[in-house]
GUKOL-146402 format. One record per residue (C-alpha): x, y, z; chain. Coordinates in steps of 0.25 Angstrom, whole numbers, always signed. Layout:
N
<<X, Y, Z>, 'A'>
...
//
This chain:
462
<<+396, +214, +270>, 'A'>
<<+382, +221, +274>, 'A'>
<<+374, +224, +260>, 'A'>
<<+373, +238, +257>, 'A'>
<<+362, +245, +263>, 'A'>
<<+363, +237, +277>, 'A'>
<<+371, +239, +289>, 'A'>
<<+373, +232, +302>, 'A'>
<<+371, +241, +315>, 'A'>
<<+375, +255, +316>, 'A'>
<<+373, +265, +328>, 'A'>
<<+369, +276, +318>, 'A'>
<<+355, +269, +311>, 'A'>
<<+343, +277, +311>, 'A'>
<<+330, +270, +313>, 'A'>
<<+322, +267, +302>, 'A'>
<<+305, +264, +304>, 'A'>
<<+299, +255, +295>, 'A'>
<<+284, +256, +296>, 'A'>
<<+271, +251, +287>, 'A'>
<<+259, +261, +286>, 'A'>
<<+250, +255, +297>, 'A'>
<<+262, +257, +306>, 'A'>
<<+266, +273, +306>, 'A'>
<<+258, +277, +314>, 'A'>
<<+264, +269, +326>, 'A'>
<<+277, +272, +321>, 'A'>
<<+274, +286, +320>, 'A'>
<<+268, +287, +334>, 'A'>
<<+281, +281, +339>, 'A'>
<<+290, +291, +335>, 'A'>
<<+296, +306, +338>, 'A'>
<<+283, +313, +334>, 'A'>
<<+293, +322, +326>, 'A'>
<<+295, +311, +316>, 'A'>
<<+281, +304, +317>, 'A'>
<<+278, +320, +313>, 'A'>
<<+287, +319, +301>, 'A'>
<<+283, +307, +296>, 'A'>
<<+269, +311, +296>, 'A'>
<<+273, +323, +289>, 'A'>
<<+282, +316, +277>, 'A'>
<<+266, +308, +276>, 'A'>
<<+275, +296, +280>, 'A'>
<<+265, +284, +276>, 'A'>
<<+275, +271, +277>, 'A'>
<<+271, +266, +263>, 'A'>
<<+280, +256, +258>, 'A'>
<<+294, +262, +258>, 'A'>
<<+292, +275, +262>, 'A'>
<<+302, +281, +270>, 'A'>
<<+306, +294, +278>, 'A'>
<<+316, +299, +286>, 'A'>
<<+316, +304, +300>, 'A'>
<<+321, +317, +304>, 'A'>
<<+329, +318, +318>, 'A'>
<<+335, +328, +326>, 'A'>
<<+349, +326, +320>, 'A'>
<<+345, +322, +306>, 'A'>
<<+340, +309, +303>, 'A'>
<<+333, +301, +315>, 'A'>
<<+327, +288, +305>, 'A'>
<<+317, +285, +294>, 'A'>
<<+305, +278, +291>, 'A'>
<<+302, +268, +280>, 'A'>
<<+287, +264, +278>, 'A'>
<<+285, +250, +272>, 'A'>
<<+271, +251, +269>, 'A'>
<<+265, +237, +265>, 'A'>
<<+277, +232, +261>, 'A'>
<<+283, +219, +269>, 'A'>
<<+294, +217, +260>, 'A'>
<<+308, +224, +258>, 'A'>
<<+305, +235, +248>, 'A'>
<<+300, +246, +257>, 'A'>
<<+313, +246, +263>, 'A'>
<<+322, +245, +250>, 'A'>
<<+322, +260, +246>, 'A'>
<<+327, +265, +261>, 'A'>
<<+342, +262, +259>, 'A'>
<<+342, +272, +247>, 'A'>
<<+333, +280, +252>, 'A'>
<<+338, +284, +266>, 'A'>
<<+348, +292, +268>, 'A'>
<<+362, +285, +264>, 'A'>
<<+370, +278, +274>, 'A'>
<<+362, +280, +284>, 'A'>
<<+359, +269, +293>, 'A'>
<<+345, +264, +298>, 'A'>
<<+340, +254, +307>, 'A'>
<<+326, +247, +306>, 'A'>
<<+318, +251, +317>, 'A'>
<<+306, +239, +324>, 'A'>
<<+294, +242, +318>, 'A'>
<<+286, +239, +304>, 'A'>
<<+297, +235, +296>, 'A'>
<<+303, +222, +293>, 'A'>
<<+318, +222, +297>, 'A'>
<<+323, +210, +286>, 'A'>
<<+311, +217, +274>, 'A'>
<<+319, +231, +277>, 'A'>
<<+332, +222, +277>, 'A'>
<<+331, +218, +263>, 'A'>
<<+324, +230, +258>, 'A'>
<<+335, +239, +263>, 'A'>
<<+348, +230, +258>, 'A'>
<<+340, +227, +244>, 'A'>
<<+337, +242, +242>, 'A'>
<<+352, +246, +246>, 'A'>
<<+358, +237, +235>, 'A'>
<<+363, +245, +222>, 'A'>
<<+372, +237, +211>, 'A'>
<<+387, +243, +213>, 'A'>
<<+394, +234, +205>, 'A'>
<<+397, +245, +194>, 'A'>
<<+389, +258, +203>, 'A'>
<<+393, +265, +215>, 'A'>
<<+381, +267, +222>, 'A'>
<<+379, +282, +228>, 'A'>
<<+375, +284, +241>, 'A'>
<<+375, +273, +251>, 'A'>
<<+361, +267, +256>, 'A'>
<<+355, +269, +269>, 'A'>
<<+360, +259, +278>, 'A'>
<<+349, +248, +285>, 'A'>
<<+353, +243, +300>, 'A'>
<<+352, +227, +297>, 'A'>
<<+341, +223, +306>, 'A'>
<<+344, +209, +314>, 'A'>
<<+337, +198, +309>, 'A'>
<<+338, +202, +294>, 'A'>
<<+351, +194, +290>, 'A'>
<<+342, +187, +282>, 'A'>
<<+337, +198, +273>, 'A'>
<<+350, +204, +271>, 'A'>
<<+355, +191, +266>, 'A'>
<<+344, +192, +257>, 'A'>
<<+349, +206, +253>, 'A'>
<<+363, +201, +250>, 'A'>
<<+358, +189, +243>, 'A'>
<<+348, +199, +234>, 'A'>
<<+360, +208, +234>, 'A'>
<<+369, +200, +227>, 'A'>
<<+360, +195, +217>, 'A'>
<<+358, +209, +212>, 'A'>
<<+372, +212, +211>, 'A'>
<<+372, +200, +202>, 'A'>
<<+362, +203, +194>, 'A'>
<<+366, +218, +193>, 'A'>
<<+380, +215, +189>, 'A'>
<<+383, +217, +173>, 'A'>
<<+383, +204, +165>, 'A'>
<<+398, +207, +162>, 'A'>
<<+400, +207, +175>, 'A'>
<<+393, +194, +179>, 'A'>
<<+393, +184, +169>, 'A'>
<<+392, +168, +171>, 'A'>
<<+405, +166, +178>, 'A'>
<<+403, +179, +187>, 'A'>
<<+387, +172, +191>, 'A'>
<<+394, +159, +193>, 'A'>
<<+403, +166, +202>, 'A'>
<<+394, +172, +210>, 'A'>
<<+387, +158, +213>, 'A'>
<<+400, +153, +218>, 'A'>
<<+403, +164, +226>, 'A'>
<<+389, +162, +232>, 'A'>
<<+391, +147, +234>, 'A'>
<<+405, +151, +241>, 'A'>
<<+399, +162, +250>, 'A'>
<<+388, +151, +255>, 'A'>
<<+398, +138, +255>, 'A'>
<<+390, +134, +245>, 'A'>
<<+396, +125, +232>, 'A'>
<<+396, +131, +218>, 'A'>
<<+399, +126, +205>, 'A'>
<<+400, +132, +190>, 'A'>
<<+396, +124, +179>, 'A'>
<<+402, +130, +165>, 'A'>
<<+409, +126, +153>, 'A'>
<<+406, +111, +149>, 'A'>
<<+400, +106, +162>, 'A'>
<<+388, +117, +159>, 'A'>
<<+387, +114, +144>, 'A'>
<<+385, +100, +148>, 'A'>
<<+378, +101, +161>, 'A'>
<<+371, +115, +157>, 'A'>
<<+370, +115, +142>, 'A'>
<<+359, +125, +141>, 'A'>
<<+366, +136, +151>, 'A'>
<<+378, +132, +143>, 'A'>
<<+372, +134, +130>, 'A'>
<<+366, +149, +135>, 'A'>
<<+378, +154, +138>, 'A'>
<<+384, +149, +125>, 'A'>
<<+385, +163, +119>, 'A'>
<<+393, +170, +130>, 'A'>
<<+407, +170, +134>, 'A'>
<<+405, +168, +148>, 'A'>
<<+402, +155, +148>, 'A'>
<<+390, +150, +156>, 'A'>
<<+391, +142, +169>, 'A'>
<<+381, +136, +180>, 'A'>
<<+384, +139, +194>, 'A'>
<<+377, +130, +206>, 'A'>
<<+377, +132, +220>, 'A'>
<<+376, +122, +229>, 'A'>
<<+372, +125, +246>, 'A'>
<<+367, +117, +255>, 'A'>
<<+360, +122, +268>, 'A'>
<<+353, +110, +273>, 'A'>
<<+357, +96, +268>, 'A'>
<<+342, +93, +268>, 'A'>
<<+338, +106, +263>, 'A'>
<<+330, +107, +249>, 'A'>
<<+338, +109, +238>, 'A'>
<<+333, +122, +231>, 'A'>
<<+339, +124, +216>, 'A'>
<<+341, +138, +212>, 'A'>
<<+343, +140, +195>, 'A'>
<<+346, +156, +192>, 'A'>
<<+348, +161, +178>, 'A'>
<<+360, +167, +177>, 'A'>
<<+361, +174, +162>, 'A'>
<<+372, +184, +166>, 'A'>
<<+369, +190, +152>, 'A'>
<<+358, +189, +143>, 'A'>
<<+360, +195, +127>, 'A'>
<<+347, +184, +124>, 'A'>
<<+357, +177, +116>, 'A'>
<<+357, +177, +101>, 'A'>
<<+341, +181, +103>, 'A'>
<<+348, +195, +109>, 'A'>
<<+339, +202, +116>, 'A'>
<<+339, +217, +113>, 'A'>
<<+349, +226, +120>, 'A'>
<<+336, +232, +129>, 'A'>
<<+335, +217, +134>, 'A'>
<<+348, +214, +137>, 'A'>
<<+349, +228, +145>, 'A'>
<<+347, +218, +159>, 'A'>
<<+353, +206, +156>, 'A'>
<<+361, +207, +166>, 'A'>
<<+352, +202, +176>, 'A'>
<<+348, +189, +168>, 'A'>
<<+356, +182, +178>, 'A'>
<<+346, +187, +189>, 'A'>
<<+340, +174, +192>, 'A'>
<<+355, +168, +196>, 'A'>
<<+357, +180, +204>, 'A'>
<<+344, +176, +212>, 'A'>
<<+346, +162, +213>, 'A'>
<<+360, +166, +218>, 'A'>
<<+354, +176, +229>, 'A'>
<<+344, +166, +232>, 'A'>
<<+353, +155, +233>, 'A'>
<<+360, +167, +242>, 'A'>
<<+351, +169, +251>, 'A'>
<<+347, +153, +253>, 'A'>
<<+362, +152, +258>, 'A'>
<<+362, +164, +265>, 'A'>
<<+348, +159, +273>, 'A'>
<<+355, +145, +275>, 'A'>
<<+342, +139, +271>, 'A'>
<<+341, +123, +272>, 'A'>
<<+342, +120, +257>, 'A'>
<<+350, +115, +247>, 'A'>
<<+353, +126, +236>, 'A'>
<<+358, +124, +224>, 'A'>
<<+359, +135, +214>, 'A'>
<<+362, +135, +200>, 'A'>
<<+364, +147, +191>, 'A'>
<<+366, +149, +176>, 'A'>
<<+375, +158, +173>, 'A'>
<<+377, +162, +157>, 'A'>
<<+376, +173, +147>, 'A'>
<<+366, +172, +136>, 'A'>
<<+376, +179, +125>, 'A'>
<<+377, +177, +111>, 'A'>
<<+388, +172, +102>, 'A'>
<<+391, +162, +93>, 'A'>
<<+391, +152, +103>, 'A'>
<<+376, +157, +109>, 'A'>
<<+364, +149, +109>, 'A'>
<<+355, +150, +97>, 'A'>
<<+340, +152, +94>, 'A'>
<<+335, +138, +90>, 'A'>
<<+348, +130, +96>, 'A'>
<<+344, +120, +105>, 'A'>
<<+351, +116, +119>, 'A'>
<<+353, +104, +127>, 'A'>
<<+348, +107, +143>, 'A'>
<<+353, +99, +154>, 'A'>
<<+340, +91, +155>, 'A'>
<<+342, +87, +140>, 'A'>
<<+331, +96, +134>, 'A'>
<<+333, +103, +123>, 'A'>
<<+330, +118, +121>, 'A'>
<<+329, +126, +109>, 'A'>
<<+332, +140, +110>, 'A'>
<<+321, +149, +106>, 'A'>
<<+326, +160, +111>, 'A'>
<<+341, +162, +117>, 'A'>
<<+336, +173, +125>, 'A'>
<<+330, +164, +133>, 'A'>
<<+341, +158, +139>, 'A'>
<<+337, +158, +153>, 'A'>
<<+329, +146, +154>, 'A'>
<<+340, +139, +147>, 'A'>
<<+348, +144, +158>, 'A'>
<<+340, +138, +169>, 'A'>
<<+335, +125, +161>, 'A'>
<<+348, +119, +166>, 'A'>
<<+350, +124, +180>, 'A'>
<<+335, +120, +182>, 'A'>
<<+338, +105, +176>, 'A'>
<<+351, +104, +186>, 'A'>
<<+344, +109, +198>, 'A'>
<<+334, +99, +195>, 'A'>
<<+343, +89, +195>, 'A'>
<<+347, +92, +209>, 'A'>
<<+332, +88, +215>, 'A'>
<<+330, +100, +221>, 'A'>
<<+316, +105, +229>, 'A'>
<<+315, +117, +220>, 'A'>
<<+323, +125, +209>, 'A'>
<<+321, +138, +209>, 'A'>
<<+327, +146, +195>, 'A'>
<<+327, +160, +194>, 'A'>
<<+329, +168, +181>, 'A'>
<<+327, +179, +174>, 'A'>
<<+319, +172, +162>, 'A'>
<<+310, +179, +156>, 'A'>
<<+303, +193, +152>, 'A'>
<<+292, +188, +151>, 'A'>
<<+291, +186, +167>, 'A'>
<<+293, +201, +169>, 'A'>
<<+280, +203, +158>, 'A'>
<<+274, +196, +167>, 'A'>
<<+276, +199, +180>, 'A'>
<<+288, +212, +180>, 'A'>
<<+300, +214, +187>, 'A'>
<<+298, +211, +200>, 'A'>
<<+290, +197, +200>, 'A'>
<<+298, +185, +196>, 'A'>
<<+290, +174, +189>, 'A'>
<<+287, +162, +197>, 'A'>
<<+285, +147, +190>, 'A'>
<<+287, +134, +197>, 'A'>
<<+284, +122, +193>, 'A'>
<<+280, +118, +209>, 'A'>
<<+267, +126, +213>, 'A'>
<<+273, +124, +228>, 'A'>
<<+288, +131, +225>, 'A'>
<<+280, +141, +218>, 'A'>
<<+270, +147, +229>, 'A'>
<<+282, +144, +239>, 'A'>
<<+291, +155, +230>, 'A'>
<<+280, +163, +229>, 'A'>
<<+276, +164, +243>, 'A'>
<<+290, +167, +246>, 'A'>
<<+289, +179, +236>, 'A'>
<<+278, +185, +243>, 'A'>
<<+284, +184, +258>, 'A'>
<<+298, +189, +254>, 'A'>
<<+291, +201, +245>, 'A'>
<<+299, +195, +233>, 'A'>
<<+287, +193, +223>, 'A'>
<<+286, +180, +213>, 'A'>
<<+276, +179, +203>, 'A'>
<<+272, +163, +198>, 'A'>
<<+270, +161, +182>, 'A'>
<<+264, +148, +177>, 'A'>
<<+271, +137, +172>, 'A'>
<<+261, +134, +160>, 'A'>
<<+263, +122, +154>, 'A'>
<<+254, +128, +142>, 'A'>
<<+267, +136, +138>, 'A'>
<<+276, +122, +140>, 'A'>
<<+275, +121, +125>, 'A'>
<<+278, +132, +120>, 'A'>
<<+293, +126, +122>, 'A'>
<<+291, +117, +113>, 'A'>
<<+301, +118, +100>, 'A'>
<<+302, +106, +88>, 'A'>
<<+317, +108, +91>, 'A'>
<<+321, +104, +106>, 'A'>
<<+314, +100, +118>, 'A'>
<<+309, +116, +122>, 'A'>
<<+313, +130, +117>, 'A'>
<<+319, +140, +127>, 'A'>
<<+306, +148, +122>, 'A'>
<<+294, +148, +118>, 'A'>
<<+289, +152, +104>, 'A'>
<<+278, +158, +110>, 'A'>
<<+279, +174, +116>, 'A'>
<<+270, +174, +129>, 'A'>
<<+274, +167, +141>, 'A'>
<<+287, +168, +142>, 'A'>
<<+292, +167, +156>, 'A'>
<<+281, +154, +155>, 'A'>
<<+288, +147, +145>, 'A'>
<<+301, +150, +151>, 'A'>
<<+297, +143, +164>, 'A'>
<<+293, +132, +157>, 'A'>
<<+306, +130, +148>, 'A'>
<<+312, +128, +163>, 'A'>
<<+300, +120, +167>, 'A'>
<<+307, +108, +158>, 'A'>
<<+319, +109, +165>, 'A'>
<<+313, +105, +179>, 'A'>
<<+308, +90, +182>, 'A'>
<<+295, +89, +187>, 'A'>
<<+293, +90, +202>, 'A'>
<<+304, +98, +204>, 'A'>
<<+300, +111, +210>, 'A'>
<<+304, +124, +201>, 'A'>
<<+302, +140, +203>, 'A'>
<<+308, +149, +191>, 'A'>
<<+308, +164, +194>, 'A'>
<<+309, +171, +182>, 'A'>
<<+314, +185, +186>, 'A'>
<<+319, +199, +183>, 'A'>
<<+329, +201, +193>, 'A'>
<<+331, +216, +191>, 'A'>
<<+323, +229, +196>, 'A'>
<<+321, +238, +186>, 'A'>
<<+321, +250, +194>, 'A'>
<<+327, +253, +208>, 'A'>
<<+315, +251, +219>, 'A'>
<<+315, +250, +234>, 'A'>
<<+325, +238, +237>, 'A'>
<<+326, +235, +224>, 'A'>
<<+336, +244, +215>, 'A'>
<<+337, +243, +200>, 'A'>
<<+345, +231, +195>, 'A'>
<<+346, +215, +198>, 'A'>
<<+335, +211, +207>, 'A'>
<<+335, +196, +215>, 'A'>
<<+320, +195, +213>, 'A'>
<<+314, +183, +220>, 'A'>
<<+327, +179, +230>, 'A'>
<<+319, +181, +242>, 'A'>
<<+309, +173, +238>, 'A'>
<<+315, +161, +232>, 'A'>
<<+323, +162, +246>, 'A'>
<<+311, +161, +255>, 'A'>
<<+306, +151, +248>, 'A'>
<<+318, +141, +248>, 'A'>
<<+318, +146, +264>, 'A'>
<<+304, +141, +265>, 'A'>
<<+305, +128, +256>, 'A'>
<<+319, +125, +265>, 'A'>
<<+308, +128, +278>, 'A'>
<<+297, +117, +274>, 'A'>
<<+309, +106, +268>, 'A'>
<<+314, +107, +283>, 'A'>
<<+301, +105, +288>, 'A'>
<<+296, +95, +279>, 'A'>
<<+310, +87, +284>, 'A'>
<<+306, +89, +298>, 'A'>
<<+290, +84, +296>, 'A'>
//
C-alpha cells in the first residue's frame, strides 16, 4: 500500500519545478514568458518552502517550490498540504533532490488517523525513480509516529510487544516475548518498574541477520507506555504527553525496520522494555532497593526516574551478547530538553569514534544530534549508603548527564555504547513535521549503521 501523499505514475500529474535562489534566473529564462512574468510579479524569490502555482490556458499549469539553501527534506515538507487537495505532481529535473523531495513530501502528508478523520486529501507526488530507500525510510518513520501517537489505552506493554513480533514476521526475523517469572528473574528492574500496573511488563526481542559475518548492532528502546511518575506522582500538566514515553522504543523499532528494509549486512538485536509506570499497592516505593540483571543494587530516590531502570537491564543483556555497538534511545530526562530544546536529541557515548560517526551521520541526513559530556566528576552523585547506587542524584543539576552516568554503570568497559535522550514529539506543525509523535534521529542512526557495516566489510577484505 502506497504511503499517504505518494502515488505511482499518473498521466495527469502536473510539473513541479524545484529551484534555489541562484538558479532562479536560469529557470525563468527557460519558461514561457507569461509564466516567468507571473513569478516575477508574485515576487517569488525561491526561499526555502516558498511555492507558487502557475496558471495556464486550461487552469493550473504547474508549480514552483523554492529550496533556499536547505539541502534536506523540509523545503518540500509543506507541499502535500499546501498544493490543491488531490492534485498530482511530477518533480522535474533541476535543483531538487528526488530522494529528499520524496521523504519530505511523505512525512508532511502524514497525519494521525487512528481516532480522527483528516479533512481534505493531500496533494500527491509521483514517486520518482530511484527513491525506494526514501520511501522505505518514510514508511518506517510514519509507523513509529503511529505508535507514539496511539493513546496509552490502545498501546500498553502487550501491544508494544506485539508491534515487535509483527515487525519481525514482516522481515523474516525471529522474536521473543519475555514475561512473568522469566522477566522477574532475568530483568528484575524492568519487572519492578511495571509492578504497579495491571498491565504486566515484558521484554520484546528481535534478532535478524543481514550477513553472518556482519557487525552485531544492539538497539535498546525505552518503552514506557504511560508514565504517571509512580508514587512520586507527576502533576497533571506533566502527564499530558506521557503516552509518548515509549518514544525511544518506537524509534528503535523504526531504525530496525529501516535496517531490515535496506538489507544492511549486519546482525541486529532489538530489545524493547515495555512497561507502564503506574500506582498501586504493588508499585515500587521511594527508598526501595531493587536488584538488576547486572547484580548491582539500586536504591530508588525517585520513582519517576524509571526509564533508566528499564534501560539498565536491557543494556546488561545487550552487553552479554558481545555486540560491536550498543545504541539506546529514550525519552529519558526533561533536563536534556532544558539544555537543548525539543529538536536536538542529546548524545552521550563512551566511545569517541562511535559518537563522531553518529554526529556526522546526523549532519549528512539533516537529522541533527548534539553531544553532551559523560562528566566523571558527577559520577559520585549517584552514591548512596544503602545500595550500590541510587537512580537519581541528590543535587538538582545536570540531570541528563547524571542519567547517562547511571546507564554507563551497566555497560562494560570496552563495549562501544551511545545513549540518545530524545523528545520524540513535535509541539506544533511545521513543514514535514506534523504535531505529535516524531521518530527523531532514526535517519542518523540508520546512516551510521550503514557506514559501520561498510567499514566492517572493507576491513574484512583488507
